[in-house]
C-alpha positions as CSV (number, residue, x, y, z in Angstrom):
1,M,91.4,86.3,96.5
2,A,93.2,89.7,96.2
3,S,90.4,91.5,98.0
4,T,90.6,89.0,100.9
5,M,94.3,89.7,101.2
6,S,93.7,93.4,101.1
7,V,91.1,93.1,103.9
8,K,93.5,91.0,106.0
9,L,96.3,93.5,105.4
10,A,94.0,96.4,106.3
11,W,93.0,94.7,109.6
12,V,96.6,93.9,110.5
13,M,97.5,97.5,109.8
14,V,94.7,98.7,112.1
15,L,95.6,96.2,114.8
16,C,99.3,97.2,114.6
17,L,98.4,100.9,114.8
18,I,96.4,100.3,117.9
19,V,98.9,97.9,119.6
20,G,102.1,99.3,118.3
21,A,101.5,103.0,118.6
22,P,102.5,103.2,122.3
23,L,105.6,101.1,121.7
24,A,106.8,103.2,118.7
25,K,106.8,106.5,120.7
26,G,106.2,108.3,117.4
27,A,109.2,107.0,115.6
28,I,107.9,104.0,113.6
29,S,104.3,103.1,113.2
30,C,103.0,99.7,112.3
31,G,101.4,101.3,109.3
32,Q,104.8,102.5,108.1
33,A,106.5,99.2,108.8
34,I,103.8,97.3,106.9
35,S,103.7,99.6,103.9
36,T,107.5,99.4,103.5
37,L,107.4,95.6,103.6
38,T,104.3,95.0,101.5
39,P,106.4,94.6,98.3
40,C,108.0,91.6,99.9
41,I,104.8,89.6,100.3
42,P,104.7,88.0,96.8
43,Y,108.3,86.7,97.3
44,V,107.7,85.1,100.7
45,R,104.3,83.6,99.6
46,N,105.6,82.1,96.3
47,N,108.8,80.4,97.7
48,G,111.0,83.0,96.0
49,A,109.7,82.3,92.5
50,V,109.2,85.9,91.7
51,G,112.7,87.1,92.8
52,V,113.2,89.8,95.4
53,P,111.6,93.0,94.2
54,A,113.7,96.1,94.4
55,P,111.0,97.9,96.4
56,C,111.1,95.1,98.9
57,C,114.8,95.6,99.6
58,N,114.3,99.4,99.7
59,G,111.6,98.9,102.3
60,I,113.8,96.6,104.4
61,R,116.7,99.0,104.3
62,S,114.4,101.9,105.1
63,L,112.9,100.1,108.1
64,N,116.3,99.0,109.3
65,A,117.5,102.6,109.2
66,A,114.5,103.9,111.0
67,A,114.6,101.4,113.8
68,Q,117.7,102.5,115.7
69,S,116.7,102.2,119.4
70,T,115.7,99.0,121.3
71,P,112.0,100.2,121.6
72,E,111.9,101.0,117.9
73,R,113.3,97.5,117.0
74,Q,110.9,95.8,119.4
75,S,108.0,97.7,117.9
76,A,109.1,96.8,114.3
77,C,109.5,93.2,115.4
78,N,105.9,93.1,116.7
79,C,104.5,94.7,113.6
80,I,106.4,92.4,111.3
81,K,105.5,89.4,113.3
82,A,101.8,90.3,113.1
83,L,102.0,91.0,109.4
84,A,103.7,87.6,108.8
85,A,101.1,85.8,110.9
86,S,98.3,87.3,108.6
87,I,99.9,86.0,105.4
88,S,98.7,82.5,104.4
89,G,101.4,80.3,102.9
90,I,104.3,82.4,104.2
91,N,107.7,80.8,103.9
92,Y,109.5,81.8,107.2
93,D,112.9,80.6,105.9
94,L,112.7,83.0,102.9
95,T,111.3,85.7,105.2
96,N,114.4,85.5,107.4
97,K,116.8,85.4,104.5
98,L,115.4,88.6,102.9
99,P,117.3,91.1,105.0
100,G,120.7,89.4,104.2
101,M,119.7,89.3,100.5
102,C,119.1,93.0,100.7
103,G,122.4,93.7,102.4
104,V,120.9,94.3,105.9
105,H,121.6,92.6,109.2
106,S,118.4,92.0,111.1
107,P,118.6,91.9,114.9
108,F,115.8,89.3,115.0
109,K,114.2,86.4,113.2
110,I,110.6,86.3,112.3
111,S,108.6,83.3,113.4
112,P,105.4,82.7,115.3
113,S,107.4,82.1,118.4
114,T,109.7,85.2,118.2
115,N,109.8,87.0,121.5
116,C,110.0,90.6,120.4
117,K,110.6,91.8,124.0
118,S,114.0,90.1,123.8
119,V,115.1,92.2,120.8
120,K,117.9,94.7,121.6
């Protein structure tokens, strides 16, 4: 089970690096976005039963600080959306509450229908 998740995460990271690299313009890569948010996965998969890990909030704050321009936020949105889609059993309600729980305002919601091009 764990190895299946690792393989999925690796493929998502590769896909994001290929697709997201031109969007990031060198500022934020999908690999960076995904690695900072990986500690959040147990929380959003287990309906919050494990509590929000400190490294999860640290990653959210770090990514928020790094994504200052519209292209950077759109790139981060695409990366996070791809990561979320690869996680079986993800709870999107919890996913969207995480930034606020970590003291961060997110400029977008994560869902399968999120249009990252509309993120400003």
